[in-house]
KOLNUDREN-469619 format. One line per field, with one value per residue (C-alpha): x, y, z; residue in one letter. Coordinates in Angstrom, 2 decimals. Example, Ala and Ser with C-alpha at 12.3 -4.5 7.8 and 13.67 -1.06 7.14 Angstrom:
BEGIN
east: 12.30|13.67;
north: -4.50|-1.06;
up: 7.80|7.14;
residuo: a|s;
//
This chain:
BEGIN
east: 12.53|11.80|8.99|8.71|5.39|5.59|6.11|3.23|0.95|2.04|1.27|-2.13|-3.02|-1.90|-4.08|-7.06|-6.49|-6.43|-9.64|-11.35|-10.40|-11.63|-14.97|-15.34|-14.64|-17.02|-19.80|-19.62|-22.41|-20.06|-16.37|-14.40|-12.26|-13.40|-11.92|-12.85|-11.47|-7.90|-7.33|-8.71|-11.34|-12.97|-16.62|-19.38|-20.03|-16.39|-16.40|-19.57|-18.14|-14.90|-16.85|-18.94|-15.78|-14.20|-17.38|-17.26|-13.55|-13.86|-16.19|-13.44|-10.35|-9.40|-9.71|-7.58|-4.88|-4.92|-4.57|-1.75|0.12|-0.24|0.85|3.77|4.97|4.66|6.44|9.42|9.54|9.63|11.96|14.51|16.99|18.89|17.08|18.48|17.25|13.88|13.42|14.37|11.84|9.12|9.71|9.49|6.38|4.46|5.56|4.88|1.89|1.61|4.58|6.73|5.20|6.05|9.64|9.87|8.60|11.09|14.23|13.57|14.19|12.99|10.31|10.87|14.44|13.61|13.07|15.72|18.48|17.71|17.90|21.34|22.57|21.19|22.50|25.95|26.04|24.93|27.62|30.42|29.40|31.74|34.37|36.85|37.18|39.31|41.41|40.33|43.63|43.35|45.04|42.63|39.59|39.23|39.29|36.72|34.47|34.44|33.66|30.77|29.46|29.43|30.91|34.14|36.47|40.10|42.50|46.29|49.01|47.74|49.84|48.80|49.66|48.65|47.50|47.47|45.92|43.66|46.35|48.14|44.88|43.30|46.59|46.65|42.94|43.23|46.28|44.30|41.27|43.42|44.88|41.45|40.96|37.74|35.70|35.47|33.21|32.83|30.62|30.69|28.71|29.47|30.31|30.52|30.33|33.48|37.02|37.93|34.49|34.74|38.20|36.89|33.83|35.99|38.20|35.19|33.61|36.90|37.26|33.60|34.03|37.11|34.91|35.42|32.29|31.70|29.21|28.90|26.84|26.37|24.27|21.34|21.53|25.30|25.73|23.01|25.57|26.28|23.82|21.76|24.25|27.01|24.91|23.58|27.08|28.17|25.11|25.56|29.06|27.75|28.44|25.82|24.84|22.55|21.53|21.18|17.74|16.78|14.60|12.87|14.64|17.93|19.72|17.58|17.57|21.25|20.32|18.17|18.92|20.33|22.64|25.41|28.48|30.99|33.85|34.92|36.87|37.60|39.46|39.51|38.96|42.68|43.14|40.90|40.62|38.65|38.88|37.57|37.87|34.80|35.02|35.20|37.60|37.02|38.85|41.90|42.00|40.45|37.70|39.04|36.60|37.94|41.56|43.93|41.93|43.75|42.38|43.44|42.77|44.04|45.08|44.68|46.11|45.57|42.70|41.10|40.10|37.54|36.05|35.87|34.14|31.53|30.74|30.12|27.73|25.67|24.12|24.44|22.08|19.69|19.45|19.22|18.01|19.96|22.36|21.88|25.04|28.24|31.06|33.75|36.30|34.10|33.86|37.61|39.14|40.40|43.85|46.51|48.19|51.45|54.61|55.23|51.71|49.55|46.26|43.19|39.48|36.93|34.01|30.77|28.07|24.69|21.36|20.09|21.34|22.96|24.72|27.30|30.55|32.63|31.41|32.16|35.64|36.34|35.17|37.39|40.45|39.95|39.22|42.03|44.72|47.36|49.65|48.03|45.03|45.39|42.29|41.64|38.01|36.23|33.25|33.39|29.90|30.75|27.72|27.69|29.36|32.45|32.69|32.84|35.41|37.67|37.25|37.93|40.99|42.39|41.72|43.45|46.67|46.32|47.59|44.32|44.62|42.05|42.58|39.50|39.02|39.04|36.47|33.03|31.84|28.52|27.57|25.34|27.73|30.62|28.72|27.99|31.66|32.67|30.49|32.11|35.59|34.82|33.45|36.49|39.00|37.49|38.29|41.91|41.57|43.92|42.15|43.89|42.30|43.75|44.69|46.26|42.99|40.25|41.03|38.59|40.51|38.81|41.67|42.49|45.75|46.24|49.45|51.47|49.98|46.36|45.11|41.83|41.20|37.90|34.77|33.38|33.36|33.29|29.69|26.28|25.25|28.22|28.20|24.46|22.58|24.58|26.16|29.93|33.04|36.23|39.50|40.91|44.58|46.96|50.27|53.10|54.27|50.87|50.44|53.87|52.91|49.66|51.46|53.97|51.12|49.39|52.52|52.93|49.33|49.97|52.44|49.47|47.36|46.67|46.01|42.74|42.61|39.80|41.32|41.53|38.01|36.44|37.19|35.26|32.55|29.08|27.78|30.14|29.09|25.44|26.18|27.80|24.73|22.41|24.60|24.42|20.59|20.64|23.70|21.61|20.55|24.01;
north: 68.50|71.21|70.72|73.05|74.51|72.48|69.25|70.12|70.72|67.40|65.51|67.23|66.24|62.66|62.54|63.86|61.22|58.46|59.79|60.00|56.38|55.27|57.07|55.54|52.01|52.53|53.53|50.27|47.75|44.77|44.07|45.47|42.32|38.76|35.30|33.11|29.87|30.53|33.84|37.35|39.12|42.55|42.71|43.27|46.72|47.81|46.35|48.24|51.54|51.00|50.23|53.36|55.42|53.97|54.69|58.33|58.65|56.85|59.52|62.13|60.00|61.83|65.20|63.93|62.66|65.91|67.95|65.66|66.13|69.93|70.16|67.80|69.73|73.14|71.86|70.60|73.66|76.11|74.14|72.78|75.13|72.18|71.15|67.60|67.06|68.63|66.34|63.28|64.08|64.89|61.54|59.75|61.65|61.05|57.44|56.36|58.41|58.84|56.51|59.06|61.86|60.01|59.54|63.22|64.33|61.98|62.44|65.59|69.19|70.10|72.75|74.08|75.02|77.25|80.43|79.13|79.05|82.58|83.89|82.29|83.78|87.29|87.49|86.34|88.88|91.75|90.94|90.77|93.58|96.49|94.66|94.61|95.24|93.53|95.70|95.82|94.27|91.21|88.25|86.09|87.49|84.64|86.96|89.30|86.38|84.84|88.17|88.82|85.23|84.89|88.02|86.08|88.84|88.49|88.39|88.71|87.73|84.25|81.36|77.92|74.34|71.45|68.32|65.12|62.40|61.86|61.39|64.60|66.55|65.53|65.91|69.54|70.06|68.54|70.67|73.78|72.72|72.14|75.64|77.34|80.23|81.95|80.18|77.09|76.80|73.41|72.50|68.95|66.89|63.53|62.86|59.27|58.12|56.01|56.32|59.52|61.03|60.30|61.87|65.08|65.06|64.71|67.57|69.81|68.99|69.74|73.11|73.97|73.30|75.53|78.42|78.28|79.17|76.25|76.02|72.63|72.22|68.84|67.71|65.60|63.19|62.90|62.38|59.76|57.69|60.41|59.09|60.91|60.20|61.99|65.13|65.07|64.77|67.84|69.82|68.76|70.26|73.56|73.08|74.67|71.90|72.14|69.65|71.13|70.43|67.33|64.74|61.54|58.24|59.95|56.60|55.74|59.20|59.68|61.09|63.89|67.25|70.52|69.03|70.84|69.16|71.60|70.67|73.76|74.37|77.89|78.35|81.77|83.40|82.90|79.34|77.64|74.27|73.11|70.19|66.74|64.92|64.23|63.03|59.24|56.30|55.56|58.80|57.49|54.44|52.05|50.72|47.47|47.74|51.17|50.69|53.68|56.91|59.56|63.06|66.70|69.38|72.94|74.82|78.61|81.42|85.06|87.25|84.37|82.75|85.53|84.77|81.07|81.98|84.01|80.91|79.05|81.77|81.47|78.14|78.49|81.46|79.48|76.95|79.33|82.57|85.83|86.31|89.84|89.90|87.97|87.37|90.02|87.59|87.11|90.85|91.38|92.62|90.01|88.58|90.87|89.92|88.02|89.02|86.84|85.38|84.34|85.50|83.42|83.64|81.54|80.82|79.30|77.76|76.11|75.42|77.89|79.12|82.26|80.52|78.52|80.36|77.17|75.88|79.32|79.23|75.76|76.85|79.94|77.95|75.39|77.83|80.22|77.53|77.62|74.76|72.33|71.56|68.72|67.62|65.12|64.22|61.19|61.59|62.58|63.80|67.39|68.29|69.55|72.93|71.68|68.59|70.86|73.08|70.11|68.68|71.97|72.64|69.18|69.55|72.96|71.37|71.93|69.00|68.00|65.14|63.77|61.27|59.30|56.28|52.75|51.58|52.82|54.26|55.31|52.82|54.88|57.85|55.51|54.11|57.62|58.54|55.57|56.83|60.27|58.71|57.34|60.69|62.65|60.14|60.56|64.29|63.93|64.25|61.86|59.94|57.89|55.34|55.36|51.86|52.67|52.70|55.33|58.89|61.50|64.77|67.70|69.70|71.54|73.21|75.23|76.43|75.98|79.27|78.87|76.14|75.13|72.94|72.36|70.24|70.43|67.27|67.46|66.29|67.87|67.33|69.31|71.93|72.68|71.12|70.93|73.68|73.70|75.76|76.02|77.93|79.45|80.35|82.25|80.84|79.17|77.46|75.86|74.98|73.28|71.33|70.18|69.19|67.17|65.42|64.80|63.21|61.07|59.90|59.08|56.44|54.63|54.99|53.15|55.30|54.62|54.21|53.85|50.66|49.08|50.11|48.64|45.20|45.75|43.21|44.00|44.34|47.24|48.98|48.55|49.99|53.05|53.51|53.33|55.83|58.18|58.20|59.40|61.64|64.84|63.93|62.92;
up: 38.13|35.55|32.99|30.01|28.92|25.69|27.64|29.99|26.99|25.47|28.68|28.90|25.32|26.00|29.11|27.16|24.48|27.12|28.71|25.30|24.54|27.93|27.45|23.99|25.24|28.17|25.77|23.84|24.49|24.21|24.62|21.65|21.48|21.99|21.82|18.87|17.64|16.57|18.39|18.98|16.88|16.89|17.93|15.39|16.85|16.28|12.76|11.97|13.18|11.23|8.04|8.53|9.01|5.85|3.90|4.98|4.15|0.80|-0.55|-0.07|-0.71|-3.92|-2.22|0.67|-1.71|-3.67|-0.49|0.61|-2.67|-2.52|1.12|0.54|-2.50|-0.82|2.27|0.27|-2.00|0.89|3.16|0.70|-0.96|-2.50|-5.74|-5.71|-2.16|-2.97|-5.99|-3.95|-1.23|-3.76|-5.44|-2.07|-0.95|-4.19|-4.76|-1.16|0.09|3.85|4.49|2.64|4.69|7.91|6.68|5.77|9.18|10.85|8.71|6.72|7.76|11.22|10.68|14.21|13.38|10.38|12.47|14.87|12.25|11.06|14.62|14.95|11.71|12.27|15.81|14.68|11.86|14.14|16.69|14.18|11.83|12.09|14.13|11.28|7.61|5.02|2.78|-0.85|-1.95|0.32|-1.44|-3.48|-1.68|0.83|3.86|2.32|1.31|4.79|6.42|4.06|4.32|8.10|9.66|10.31|11.46|10.28|13.24|13.22|15.65|16.56|17.78|16.50|17.31|15.07|16.94|14.91|17.09|20.06|22.70|21.73|21.44|24.73|26.63|25.46|26.22|29.71|30.46|29.49|31.56|34.65|34.34|33.99|36.43|35.33|32.64|30.45|27.40|25.72|22.76|21.36|18.89|20.51|24.16|25.41|29.02|28.85|30.22|28.35|28.91|32.63|32.75|31.18|33.46|36.59|35.46|34.87|38.22|40.00|38.26|38.90|42.62|42.52|41.35|37.59|35.58|33.17|30.31|28.58|25.40|23.72|20.77|21.92|18.96|18.58|22.33|22.84|24.80|27.35|29.94|32.55|35.35|33.43|33.05|36.60|38.08|36.12|37.23|40.85|40.76|39.40|35.67|33.40|30.97|27.95|25.25|21.78|20.22|22.23|20.47|21.48|20.74|19.86|19.50|16.48|14.90|14.07|10.66|12.09|10.54|11.83|14.45|16.31|14.80|16.30|18.67|20.61|23.82|25.10|28.39|30.11|26.72|26.05|24.76|22.22|20.47|17.44|15.05|14.26|17.59|19.74|23.34|23.57|23.75|20.05|19.21|21.06|18.77|21.28|19.00|17.47|14.56|13.48|14.55|14.74|14.72|12.67|13.20|13.27|15.88|16.24|19.38|19.22|21.31|20.41|19.13|17.19|20.50|21.05|17.65|18.51|21.76|19.86|17.80|21.07|22.24|19.02|19.97|23.75|23.64|21.46|24.29|27.26|25.65|25.32|28.24|29.61|31.71|31.24|33.68|33.94|32.51|29.45|28.80|28.67|25.42|22.97|23.75|22.27|18.98|19.37|17.62|14.61|14.86|11.94|10.41|11.31|10.54|12.43|10.09|11.35|9.18|9.51|7.80|5.25|1.88|3.36|6.25|4.27|4.89|5.13|1.76|0.31|1.83|0.45|-3.00|-2.93|-1.84|-4.61|-7.44|-6.44|-6.26|-8.97|-7.95|-5.52|-3.33|-0.83|1.08|3.85|4.59|6.10|3.74|0.08|-0.90|-1.84|-3.93|-7.50|-6.89|-5.07|-7.28|-10.32|-8.62|-7.87|-11.37|-13.14|-10.96|-11.76|-15.49|-15.35|-14.16|-10.40|-8.29|-6.58|-4.10|-1.68|1.15|2.25|4.55|3.16|5.74|6.74|10.02|8.37|5.69|3.37|3.37|2.58|-0.40|-1.68|-1.22|-3.37|-6.20|-6.00|-6.05|-9.52|-10.73|-9.51|-10.87|-14.33|-14.12|-13.05|-9.26|-7.43|-4.66|-1.96|0.40|3.93|5.12|8.48|10.43|10.10|8.98|10.29|9.73|7.97|6.43|3.23|2.18|-1.00|-2.69|0.53|1.78|2.90|5.23|6.84|9.90|11.67|12.00|8.45|6.35|2.57|2.45|2.01|5.63|6.96|4.22|4.14|7.06|10.32|12.43|11.88|12.65|10.60|10.98|7.79|8.18|5.94|7.14|5.26|8.45|9.20|5.53|5.59|8.73|7.12|3.92|5.94|7.76|4.41|2.93|6.07|5.67|2.00|3.15|4.75|1.62|-1.60|-4.67|-6.44|-10.23|-12.73|-14.11|-10.67|-9.70|-12.83|-11.43|-8.21|-7.33|-8.67|-5.11|-4.42|-7.63|-6.65|-3.20|-4.78|-7.01|-3.99|-2.14|-5.11|-5.00|-1.39|-1.65|-1.56|2.01|3.25;
residuo: m|r|i|s|l|k|s|l|l|g|y|a|l|l|l|l|a|v|l|a|c|w|r|y|l|a|s|l|r|e|s|p|v|r|w|v|q|g|g|l|a|l|s|q|e|i|w|g|q|l|n|a|l|w|g|a|v|r|r|y|i|y|w|i|l|a|a|y|a|v|v|a|a|l|t|v|f|f|e|e|s|n|p|d|r|a|n|l|w|l|f|t|l|l|l|f|p|f|v|g|l|a|a|y|m|f|f|g|p|d|v|r|s|v|p|h|r|w|r|v|f|r|r|s|r|r|r|r|r|g|r|g|r|v|s|s|d|a|p|n|g|l|e|r|l|l|e|v|s|s|g|a|v|p|t|c|g|n|e|l|r|l|l|l|d|g|e|e|t|f|s|a|i|e|e|a|l|i|s|a|r|h|s|i|h|m|e|y|f|s|v|a|h|d|e|l|g|t|r|i|k|d|l|l|t|d|r|a|r|a|g|v|r|i|r|f|l|y|d|a|v|g|s|w|r|i|g|r|d|f|v|e|e|l|r|a|a|g|v|e|v|r|a|f|m|p|v|a|f|a|r|f|r|s|g|l|n|h|r|d|h|r|k|i|v|v|v|d|g|e|v|g|f|l|g|g|l|n|i|g|d|m|y|l|g|r|d|p|r|m|g|l|w|r|d|t|h|l|k|l|e|g|p|a|v|s|e|l|d|r|v|f|w|e|l|w|e|q|c|v|g|p|v|a|e|r|d|d|c|e|l|r|p|s|p|p|p|r|e|g|g|v|a|v|q|i|a|s|s|g|p|g|p|t|f|r|a|v|a|d|g|y|f|q|m|i|t|s|a|r|r|r|v|w|i|t|t|p|y|l|v|p|g|e|t|l|s|n|a|l|s|i|a|a|r|s|g|v|d|v|r|v|i|v|p|s|k|a|d|h|t|l|v|f|w|a|s|q|f|n|v|d|a|l|l|r|n|g|v|r|v|f|s|y|k|g|g|f|i|h|a|k|t|m|v|a|d|s|e|v|a|s|v|g|t|t|n|l|d|v|r|s|l|e|i|n|y|e|v|q|a|f|v|r|s|k|s|l|a|a|d|l|e|t|a|f|l|d|d|l|e|q|c|e|e|e|s|l|a|g|r|r|g|r|p|l|v|q|k|a|q|a|a|v|g|r|l|w|s|a|l|l;
//
């Protein structure tokens, strides 16, 4: 069993605290707790010491509160780049002293990850800088923007396959895993120890025993259901497994910030997958509460696979440290361009105001569209900038349509989405609620020419807080496929209208208002 230096220090401090308590209790002249009529009571000696302590603290209570307010304000100001989120936390910290601070430490930004996120971003930019340049006459500037925002190198000659449900996606992924000869890289937000998870685990252990080098990265919070046995079986077979930013009590901290929300598979550096599907039976439509699970994944072959692999290495090296030497198969040149292939850019994003390439790409696609923008997203909390972009595009005559779920998998986010539905409808955006199950796809297609598929929801958490990956594709064929899928989904939808929503029960309106208050954190 390996114990980190930080864990060892924590155990030592805990032991010292226990010894100090024991010495204190041993020094007391009488038992600290005694039985009285009706229950337990503290001894007079303990009461006296507590009163003396309160007397000492009371003399400085105003100084303590002032110091608290200053520290709280400075902490929020320096950590939060989003003014709405900063104001919300300041309100909470000042209105609920100490309780608010505890909530902020638990659910607010993770201070430890501030230097961490800059290391990720700088290393990514250094690796990609100089690998390719976009011509000055690149159409609508999307390619140039993504390269400047995240070093996303434009690649040509890629072959793509759109995957529209869990069965189709995991059949393709399993086929690729079985054919692996040299290496497998997998990075997932959520991995469950159920039938599908076990199937993937067995495939990985078989390939590892056959000599394939496998690296498996999962998010510690998103994959709280993975189980120790699952991980140990992989390690016993020779798979290198890492948890991204582990925390205590992950099951109860699903809102914790700066999570690895990516879903990446790279096999032999030649075949790649990314999209909305995590590993679990729910994503095959086996959860009766959610029903049919409608999602979108993308299979890549060509030079873009190397760029997807570099995104994997960003967070892998944050878990294990810089890798001095890589396998020969991982140092091969990028797969050659394929004749008739399409242009793809793999954009990665994460926490920090300068690490938001996906949000920049979405904004550029929306504001550059002249005819239509069709979006599918499970959560509709886009923030002020993208909300304005969608509203202005719709008011300018662009056909802006958004498909969202009609049921919730995360209650508070669903409430906030309902508030934004009303706001967008008032500005001419057409919104459709999916009734055929749960729709979890993260796609955007503009003017039948530019398309985007990946892991990034249209919400603040995906756009500004979590680590994400998104493929931006300039391809009329992929755009046509996505538009066909969008129109098929519309057949399972009901269009929202302002007139119809005015008659909603008061409870639902109140829920939307509550969701709006917390939307900056969602």
